[in-house]
C-alpha positions in Angstrom: 18.7 23.9 29.8 15.3 23.5 28.3 12.2 24.0 30.3 8.5 23.6 29.5 5.3 23.3 31.5 4.7 19.8 32.8 1.3 19.7 31.0 3.0 20.5 27.7 5.5 17.7 28.3 2.6 15.3 28.9 0.8 16.5 25.9 4.0 16.0 23.9 3.6 12.2 24.5 0.2 12.4 22.8 1.8 14.1 19.8 4.5 11.5 19.8 1.8 8.7 19.7 0.2 10.3 16.7 3.5 10.7 15.0 4.3 7.1 15.6 1.0 6.0 14.2 1.6 8.2 11.1 4.9 6.5 10.7 3.2 3.1 10.9 0.7 4.1 8.3 3.5 5.3 6.0 5.3 2.0 6.5 2.0 0.2 5.8 1.5 2.2 2.6 4.9 1.4 1.3 4.6 -2.3 2.2 1.1 -3.3 1.2 1.1 -7.0 0.1 -0.6 -6.0 -3.2 2.5 -4.0 -4.1 4.5 -7.1 -4.3 1.8 -8.7 -6.4 1.9 -5.7 -8.8 5.7 -5.9 -9.0 5.5 -9.6 -9.8 2.9 -9.0 -12.5 5.0 -6.2 -14.0 7.9 -8.5 -14.2 5.9 -11.2 -15.9 4.4 -8.7 -18.3 7.9 -7.4 -19.1 9.1 -11.0 -19.7 6.2 -11.7 -22.0 6.6 -8.5 -23.9 9.9 -9.8 -25.4 8.2 -13.0 -26.5 5.3 -10.9 -28.0 7.6 -8.7 -30.0 9.6 -11.7 -31.3 6.4 -13.5 -32.2 4.8 -10.6 -33.9 8.0 -10.0 -35.9 8.0 -13.6 -36.9 4.4 -13.4 -37.9 5.1 -10.4 -40.2 8.0 -12.4 -41.7 5.8 -15.4 -42.4 3.1 -13.2 -44.0 5.7 -11.6 -46.3 6.9 -15.1 -47.1 3.4 -16.3 -47.9 2.8 -13.2 -50.1 5.9 -14.1 -52.1 4.9 -17.8 -52.4 1.5 -16.8 -53.6 3.0 -14.4 -56.1 5.4 -17.1 -57.4 2.5 -19.5 -57.9 0.4 -16.9 -59.6 3.3 -16.0 -61.9 3.6 -19.6 -63.1 -0.2 -19.9 -63.4 -0.3 -16.7 -65.6 2.5 -18.1 -67.8 0.7 -21.4 -68.1 -2.6 -19.8 -69.0 -0.9 -17.7 -71.7 0.8 -20.8 -73.2 -2.4 -22.8 -73.1 -4.3 -19.9 -74.8 -1.6 -19.8 -77.6 -1.7 -23.6 -78.0 -5.5 -23.6 -78.2 -5.6 -20.7 -80.7 -4.2 -22.9 -83.5 -2.1 -20.1 -84.6 1.3 -21.8 -83.9 3.2 -24.2 -86.0 3.9 -27.9 -85.1 7.3 -27.1 -83.7 6.1 -24.3 -81.5 3.2 -26.4 -80.4 5.6 -29.1 -79.2 7.6 -26.5 -77.4 4.5 -25.0 -75.7 3.4 -28.4 -74.7 6.8 -29.2 -73.1 6.8 -25.8 -71.4 3.3 -26.4 -70.0 4.4 -29.7 -68.5 7.4 -28.0 -67.0 5.2 -25.2 -65.7 2.9 -27.8 -64.2 5.7 -29.3 -62.3 7.0 -25.9 -61.2 3.5 -24.9 -60.1 3.1 -28.1 -58.0 6.4 -27.5 -56.3 5.6 -23.9 -55.6 2.1 -24.8 -54.3 3.9 -27.2 -51.8 6.0 -24.3 -50.6 2.9 -22.1 -50.4 1.1 -24.8 -48.4 4.0 -25.2 -46.0 4.2 -21.5 -45.4 0.4 -21.3 -44.8 0.6 -24.1 -42.3 3.5 -22.5 -40.4 1.7 -19.2 -40.5 -1.5 -20.7 -39.1 0.4 -22.5 -36.3 2.3 -19.2 -35.5 -1.0 -17.3 -35.4 -2.4 -19.7 -32.9 0.7 -19.5 -30.7 0.6 -15.7 -30.9 -3.0 -15.6 -30.0 -2.2 -17.6 -26.9 0.6 -15.2 -26.0 -1.7 -12.2 -26.5 -4.4 -13.9 -24.3 -1.9 -14.5 -21.6 -0.7 -10.9 -21.8 -4.3 -9.6 -21.7 -4.9 -11.7 -18.6 -1.8 -10.4 -16.9 -2.8 -6.8 -17.8 -6.3 -7.4 -16.3 -4.7 -8.9 -13.2 -2.4 -5.9 -12.9 -5.3 -3.4 -13.3 -7.3 -5.2 -10.6 -4.2 -5.2 -8.3 -3.7 -1.5 -8.9 -7.3 -0.8 -8.1 -6.9 -2.7 -4.9 -3.7 -0.7 -4.1 -5.4 2.6 -4.9 -8.3 1.8 -2.6 -6.0 0.8 0.2 -3.9 3.9 -0.3 -7.0 6.1 -0.2 -8.1 4.5 3.1 -4.6 5.0 4.6 -4.5 8.6 3.3 -7.8 9.3 5.0 -6.4 8.0 8.2 -3.2 10.1 7.8 -5.2 13.2 7.1 -7.3 12.6 10.3 -4.1 12.1 12.3 -2.6 15.3 10.9 -5.7 17.3 12.0 -5.6 15.8 15.4 -1.8 16.4 15.7 -2.2 20.0 14.8 -4.8 20.4 17.5 -2.7 18.8 20.1 0.5 20.6 19.1 -1.2 24.0 19.0 0.1 26.1 21.9 2.9 23.8 23.0 6.0 25.3 24.3 8.0 26.3 21.2 11.4 25.3 22.5 10.0 21.9 23.6 8.6 21.3 20.1 11.9 22.4 18.5 13.9 19.9 20.6 11.3 17.2 20.0 11.4 17.6 16.2 15.2 17.6 16.2 15.4 14.4 18.3 12.6 12.8 16.2 14.7 13.3 13.1 17.8 11.9 14.7 16.3 9.0 16.5 14.1 7.2 14.0 11.0 9.2 14.6 10.8 8.8 18.4 11.8 12.0 20.1 9.9 11.7 23.4 9.1 8.8 25.7 7.6 8.2 29.1 9.6 7.4 32.2 7.7 4.6 33.7 8.8 2.3 36.5 12.4 3.6 36.2 12.5 2.7 32.5 12.7 4.8 29.4 10.0 3.6 27.1 12.0 4.9 24.1 15.1 2.7 24.4 13.4 0.2 26.8 16.4 0.4 29.2 16.3 0.9 32.9 18.0 4.1 34.1 20.8 3.5 36.6 19.8 4.5 40.1 21.7 7.8 40.1 20.3 9.0 36.8 16.8 7.9 37.9 17.2 9.9 41.1 18.3 13.0 39.2 15.4 12.7 36.8 12.8 12.3 39.6 14.3 15.1 41.6 14.5 17.6 38.8 11.9 20.4 38.8 8.7 19.5 37.0 9.2 22.1 34.3 12.7 20.9 33.4 12.9 18.8 30.2 14.8 15.7 31.2 16.7 13.6 28.7 17.4 9.9 28.8 21.1 9.3 29.5 21.0 6.1 27.4 19.2 7.3 24.2 19.0 11.0 24.5 15.2 11.2 24.1 13.0 13.5 26.1 11.9 11.7 29.2 8.4 12.7 30.2 7.7 12.3 33.9 4.4 12.3 35.7 3.0 9.5 33.6 0.7 7.2 35.5 2.4 3.9 36.2 
């Protein structure tokens, strides 16, 4: 049978109040509204990341395609300049001159077709660059929103941590010198019963489980010696008597 000075039992309720408040602050820390906002932004950033990777890959492909198209056009232009130079030099015979003229006409048609391809790639590249720029702008805005939300979270956490530290200091002061067996029982029950190990007996009701004690249990509790540590028959918590109604 555990016993403890009545004053220690009453002070235990103050310790319990501080522990309850610390639990509330921990719950508040885990469930800040801004945390849901951060999670939402992280999800949107992750979704957008896939589109960004795909768009950047496509942009690289288009740039390679444009480089090839430009090289194809330049190759035809180089061949045409060479043929034109030979034709204008006067150092070729009539038959070769006819052949060069025919080839220049063919190269002209080939160049025009390749320049159409080059223009098409350039237009697609420009459109894709615009689309990618919008994606990157949206990503930058999401990252900025996330950074702002994280700053808000950190400020809230810092405030809560300050309160928790103050509670811990006050709890240590209140718990100092309490009956060791009483504290051991309290901590054990607190771990088993959702953080609430001690409750007041007020008006025949346990304030831990919020149930009225039956008349016989209530009589036993009230008649027990003041130093005896009484337990609630319903929930098992330490019942602290002597609390003002």
